[in-house]
C-alpha positions in Angstrom: 67.5 91.9 111.2 70.5 91.6 110.3 71.7 89.0 107.5 75.4 88.1 106.0 75.0 86.7 102.2 77.9 85.3 101.6 79.2 84.5 98.2 80.9 81.5 97.0 81.9 79.4 94.2 79.8 76.4 92.7 81.6 73.2 93.5 82.6 72.3 90.2 84.8 75.5 89.8 88.5 74.8 90.7 90.3 76.9 92.7 93.1 77.4 90.1 89.8 78.6 87.2 90.7 82.8 86.0 88.1 84.8 85.3 87.8 85.7 81.6 88.2 89.5 81.0 87.2 91.8 83.1 83.8 92.6 82.0 83.2 96.5 82.7 78.8 96.1 82.4 78.8 93.1 84.6 80.8 95.3 87.0 78.6 98.2 86.6 75.8 95.7 87.3 77.0 94.2 90.7 77.7 98.2 91.8 73.9 99.6 90.8 73.1 96.7 92.5 74.9 97.6 95.5 73.3 101.5 95.2 69.5 100.0 94.8 70.4 98.2 97.9 71.5 101.3 99.6 69.1 103.2 98.6 66.6 101.1 99.8 68.8 101.4 103.4 69.4 97.9 103.7 73.2 97.7 103.1 74.8 97.8 106.0 78.3 96.6 104.5 79.2 95.1 101.1 82.7 93.6 100.5 84.5 91.2 97.8 87.3 89.1 99.7 90.9 89.2 98.3 92.6 85.4 96.7 93.0 82.8 99.5 96.9 82.9 99.2 98.0 86.1 100.7 95.5 84.7 103.5 95.8 82.3 106.6 93.5 80.2 108.7 93.5 80.4 112.4 92.6 76.6 113.8 92.9 74.8 117.1 94.6 71.5 118.2 94.8 70.3 122.1 93.0 73.9 123.1 95.4 76.1 121.3 95.5 78.1 118.1 97.8 77.9 115.1 98.2 78.8 111.6 97.6 77.7 108.9 98.6 78.9 105.5 97.4 79.4 102.2 96.7 78.8 99.5 93.1 76.6 100.3 92.9 74.4 96.8 88.9 73.9 97.6 87.6 76.9 96.0 83.9 75.1 97.1 85.4 76.5 101.0 86.7 80.0 99.9 84.0 83.1 100.6 84.2 85.6 97.6 82.6 88.3 99.3 79.7 89.1 101.4 76.9 91.6 101.7 75.4 92.5 105.5 71.7 93.8 105.4 69.5 94.7 107.4 65.5 93.6 106.5 62.6 92.6 108.7 62.4 88.9 107.8 64.6 86.1 106.3 62.3 86.0 102.9 63.1 89.8 102.5 67.0 88.7 102.7 66.0 85.8 100.3 64.1 88.4 98.1 67.5 90.3 97.9 69.6 87.7 97.2 67.9 86.6 94.2 68.1 90.3 92.6 71.4 89.6 92.9 73.8 90.0 89.7 76.1 86.6 89.0 79.1 86.1 86.4 82.1 86.5 87.9 82.4 82.8 89.2 83.5 83.8 92.8 79.4 84.0 93.9 77.4 81.0 91.9 76.1 80.5 95.6 74.5 82.7 97.8 74.4 81.7 101.3 71.7 83.5 104.0 72.6 83.6 107.9 70.9 85.9 109.9 73.2 87.7 112.4 72.9 87.0 115.9 70.9 89.9 118.2 70.6 90.8 121.4 67.1 89.7 121.0 68.1 86.3 120.2 70.0 85.9 123.3 68.6 85.0 127.1 69.3 87.6 129.9 71.7 85.5 131.5 73.6 85.4 128.0 73.5 90.0 127.5 74.0 89.9 131.2 77.4 88.2 131.0 78.0 89.9 128.1 77.7 93.3 129.5 79.9 92.1 132.5 83.2 91.1 130.6 82.5 94.2 127.9 80.7 96.5 128.9 81.7 99.5 126.2 81.7 97.4 123.6 78.4 96.0 124.2 77.1 99.0 124.8 77.9 100.1 120.9 77.4 96.9 119.6 73.6 96.0 121.0 73.0 100.0 120.7 73.9 100.8 117.1 71.8 97.5 115.7 68.5 98.7 117.9 69.1 102.5 116.8 68.8 101.0 112.9 
């Protein structure tokens, strides 16, 4: 099972709050955690996200997409980074998340959500996916099932 663990600031953090001086030891703790998950064979990807100011949101109105430029004021709405892991259960994902370091402020809250896999979808939906996107679906489902 694949899970995404997203990191965000707690609700009481202000979007404009600056982090204190860069903490080398704290940074190394995060990297050691990534290394530990990698060596355990559960880490698929892990990335931090840049601030929202140079980003954009795409919204929908009347069935059409449009751009909403940043910055986005509510820090509690911003994802600061993520871990993509492959483990056997939600409980195992929770156990990994509980071991994650904290202290950069953009990761006070970790949210864990399971990614949709081919086993989560009814056969008729899998057939439609294969029909509409044959090469993508073959590579996406095949790489997930290979692990």
